[in-house]
C-alpha positions in Angstrom: 91.0 77.0 142.4 90.9 73.4 143.7 88.9 73.0 146.9 88.8 70.1 149.3 85.4 68.6 150.1 84.1 69.4 153.5 83.6 66.3 155.6 80.1 66.1 157.1 81.5 66.2 160.7 83.5 69.4 160.0 80.5 71.1 158.4 78.4 70.1 161.4 81.0 71.6 163.8 80.9 74.8 161.9 77.1 74.9 162.0 77.4 74.5 165.8 79.7 77.5 166.0 77.3 79.6 164.0 74.5 78.5 166.4 76.6 79.9 169.2 76.4 83.4 167.6 72.7 84.0 168.2 73.1 86.6 170.9 75.9 88.3 168.8 73.7 88.4 165.7 70.7 89.9 167.6 72.9 92.5 169.2 74.5 93.5 165.9 71.0 93.7 164.2 69.7 96.0 167.0 72.7 98.3 166.4 72.3 98.1 162.7 68.6 99.0 162.7 69.0 101.7 165.3 71.6 103.6 163.2 69.9 103.0 159.9 67.9 105.7 158.2 65.4 103.8 156.0 64.9 105.3 152.6 62.8 104.3 149.6 63.4 104.8 145.8 60.4 107.0 145.3 61.7 109.4 148.0 65.2 109.7 146.5 63.9 110.3 143.0 60.8 112.4 143.8 60.4 116.0 142.6 60.3 118.7 145.3 56.8 119.2 146.8 54.5 121.5 144.8 56.7 121.3 141.7 55.9 120.1 138.2 56.9 116.4 138.0 57.2 116.6 134.2 59.6 119.5 134.4 61.5 117.6 137.1 61.9 114.6 134.8 63.0 116.8 131.9 65.6 118.6 134.0 66.9 115.3 135.3 67.4 113.9 131.7 69.1 117.1 130.6 71.6 117.0 133.5 72.1 113.3 132.9 73.2 113.9 129.4 76.6 115.0 130.8 77.3 111.7 132.5 80.2 110.1 130.6 80.2 106.7 129.1 82.5 105.0 131.6 80.2 106.2 134.5 77.2 104.9 132.5 78.9 101.4 132.1 79.7 101.4 135.8 76.1 102.2 136.7 74.9 99.4 134.4 77.2 96.9 136.1 76.2 98.1 139.6 72.6 98.0 138.7 72.7 94.5 137.3 74.8 93.2 140.2 72.1 94.5 142.6 69.4 92.8 140.5 71.1 89.4 141.3 69.4 89.5 144.7 67.4 86.2 144.2 70.7 84.3 143.9 72.2 85.9 147.0 69.1 85.4 149.1 69.1 81.7 148.1 72.7 81.3 149.0 72.3 82.8 152.5 69.2 80.8 153.1 70.9 77.6 152.1 74.1 78.1 154.0 72.7 79.7 157.1 69.4 77.9 157.3 65.9 79.2 156.4 64.4 78.1 159.7 67.0 79.4 162.2 67.6 82.7 163.9 69.8 83.6 161.0 66.7 83.9 158.8 65.8 87.2 160.6 69.1 88.7 159.3 68.8 87.1 155.9 65.3 88.6 155.4 66.2 92.0 156.7 69.3 92.1 154.5 67.2 91.0 151.5 64.6 93.7 152.2 67.3 96.4 152.4 69.2 95.2 149.3 66.0 94.9 147.2 65.7 98.7 147.3 69.2 99.1 145.7 68.3 97.4 142.4 64.9 99.1 142.4 66.3 102.7 142.8 69.0 102.2 140.2 66.5 100.7 137.8 64.1 103.5 138.3 66.9 106.0 137.8 68.1 104.4 134.6 64.5 104.5 133.3 63.9 108.1 134.2 67.3 109.5 133.1 67.5 107.5 129.9 71.3 107.3 130.1 71.1 103.6 129.2 69.3 101.6 126.5 66.7 100.1 128.9 65.4 97.3 126.7 69.0 96.1 126.3 69.6 96.5 130.0 66.6 94.4 130.8 67.7 91.6 128.4 71.1 91.7 130.1 69.3 91.4 133.5 67.4 88.4 132.2 70.5 86.6 130.9 72.4 87.3 134.1 69.6 85.9 136.3 69.3 82.9 134.0 73.0 82.2 134.2 72.9 82.0 138.0 75.6 82.5 140.6 77.0 79.4 142.3 80.4 80.0 144.0 82.5 77.1 145.1 81.9 77.4 148.8 81.7 73.6 149.2 78.9 73.6 151.9 81.3 75.7 154.1 79.2 78.4 156.0 82.4 80.2 157.1 83.2 81.0 153.5 79.9 82.9 153.3 81.1 85.5 155.8 84.5 85.8 154.3 83.0 86.3 150.9 80.3 88.7 152.0 82.8 90.8 154.0 85.0 91.3 150.9 82.1 91.6 148.4 80.0 94.1 150.4 83.1 96.3 150.8 83.9 96.1 147.1 80.4 97.0 146.2 80.4 99.9 148.6 83.6 101.2 146.9 82.2 100.8 143.4 78.9 102.5 144.3 80.6 105.4 146.1 83.1 106.0 143.3 80.5 105.7 140.5 78.3 108.2 142.4 81.2 110.7 142.7 82.0 110.4 139.0 78.4 110.6 137.7 77.4 113.1 140.4 79.7 115.8 139.0 77.1 116.2 136.2 73.9 114.9 137.7 73.6 115.3 141.5 70.6 113.0 141.9 72.6 109.9 141.0 75.3 111.0 143.4 72.7 111.1 146.2 71.2 107.8 145.2 74.6 106.0 145.1 75.8 107.6 148.3 72.7 106.2 150.1 73.3 102.7 148.6 77.0 102.8 149.5 76.3 103.7 153.1 73.9 100.7 153.4 76.5 98.4 151.9 79.0 99.7 154.5 76.6 98.7 157.3 76.2 95.3 155.8 79.9 95.0 155.5 80.3 95.9 159.1 77.9 93.1 160.1 79.5 90.4 158.1 83.1 91.1 159.0 82.2 91.4 162.7 80.5 88.0 162.5 83.6 86.4 161.0 85.8 88.0 163.7 83.5 86.2 166.2 84.0 82.9 164.2 87.8 83.3 164.4 87.5 83.8 168.2 85.7 80.5 168.5 87.2 78.3 165.8 90.5 80.0 164.5 92.0 77.0 162.7 89.0 76.2 160.5 88.1 79.8 160.2 91.5 80.7 158.8 91.4 77.7 156.5 88.1 78.9 155.1 89.4 82.5 154.7 92.5 81.2 152.9 90.3 79.6 150.3 88.3 82.8 149.5 90.7 85.7 150.0 93.2 85.3 147.1 90.5 86.4 144.7 86.7 86.6 144.6 84.3 86.4 141.7 82.1 89.4 141.9 78.4 88.4 141.7 78.0 90.0 138.3 80.7 87.9 136.5 78.0 85.9 134.8 76.4 88.9 133.1 76.9 89.5 129.4 80.1 91.5 128.6 81.2 91.6 132.3 85.0 91.4 131.7 85.0 94.2 129.2 82.8 96.4 131.4 85.0 95.6 134.4 88.0 96.8 132.4 86.2 100.1 131.8 85.5 100.4 135.5 89.2 99.7 136.3 90.4 102.2 133.8 88.0 104.8 135.2 89.5 104.2 138.6 86.1 103.3 140.0 87.1 99.8 141.1 90.0 97.5 140.3 92.8 95.2 141.6 94.3 97.9 143.8 91.0 98.4 145.5 90.7 94.7 146.2 94.2 94.8 147.6 93.2 97.5 150.1 90.1 95.5 151.0 92.1 92.4 151.8 94.6 94.4 153.8 91.7 95.9 155.8 90.3 92.5 156.7 93.7 91.1 157.7 94.1 94.0 160.1 90.5 93.9 161.4 90.5 90.1 161.9 94.0 90.4 163.5 95.2 87.5 161.4 98.9 87.9 162.2 98.2 88.0 166.0 96.3 84.7 166.1 98.3 82.1 168.0 97.9 78.7 169.4 97.1 77.4 166.0 97.5 73.8 164.7 99.3 73.0 161.5 96.3 73.6 159.3 95.7 77.0 161.0 99.4 78.0 160.7 99.5 77.1 157.0 96.3 79.1 156.3 97.6 82.0 158.3 100.8 82.1 156.3 98.9 81.9 153.1 96.6 84.8 154.0 99.5 87.0 155.1 101.1 86.4 151.7 98.1 87.4 149.7 98.7 91.2 149.7 102.1 90.8 148.0 100.6 88.5 145.4 97.7 91.0 144.7 100.2 93.8 144.4 102.1 91.9 141.7 98.9 91.2 139.9 97.9 94.9 139.9 101.4 95.9 138.8 101.3 93.4 135.9 97.8 94.5 134.8 98.8 98.1 134.8 102.0 97.4 132.9 100.2 95.4 130.2 97.3 97.8 129.9 97.1 99.6 126.5 94.7 102.3 125.2 91.5 100.8 124.0 88.2 101.7 122.3 85.0 100.3 123.8 81.4 100.1 122.6 78.4 98.5 124.4 74.9 98.2 123.2 73.6 99.0 126.7 75.1 102.5 126.2 73.6 102.9 122.7 76.7 101.4 121.0 78.6 104.7 121.3 82.3 104.3 121.0 84.7 105.8 123.6 88.4 105.6 124.0 90.2 105.0 127.3 93.9 105.1 128.2 
């Protein structure tokens, strides 16, 4: 995608709009923390009181043997994506400022997200459903590769992207948990808790962008129009991502039709079609955004039409072959 460099004056104006959101941010954070039930990995994975921890671990591993290879690959992708937290914290700090009121949210979000990668890593180690040395090397390569989206110093794009990405992550975690939880209920509980927290983060980010549109609709729409046609998921730099994403699509955990639904949700929530009084830039961006669902539908149709049965094998899943329609 070709992007247009943001003039310094325009970036400054956007920063001023974000500064106007201080009371909104504090109010949303208060609601967020009041509704949150804070959990920790050791609590979700702990054996019941007064029971044998070794027997608990053996039983967990025995149940986990039933988890299918597509669900294992989805769990690997979800885990590694969560482990990219250093990059995400850096981006939020750079775009929103490390010495402003936004840092309170960035730090809270980081503390909450850190538990996601930790609990999934702990589960993978305890359950032994993945080749953990391979998984750890993949994590190293992923972090080394970095994550640098083309946001062009535009802070508005942060909120569009995070709205879409947090919702996509929620869907992926929830559906992975349902699939794997049929055989091993602990991972179902773990991923349900992670998904619920992603949903709360999603609610925060999309509400913030709705407030941005109320204050600066023309530039807000222009930013959204740059991001919404397609997003690079944070894990796209990890080894074998495209093949693993194909497995996840075929398993109906997350794919193009899910992204289509997510975009349609945001168009409705942000009331894109109802925004009026726009200048030419805003009108063009509005028209572009409203046309995105039809384009995404054609992409999904074409992908499904071209899809053929395929055999997969990944070292992180002990190089076991499996076939998918």
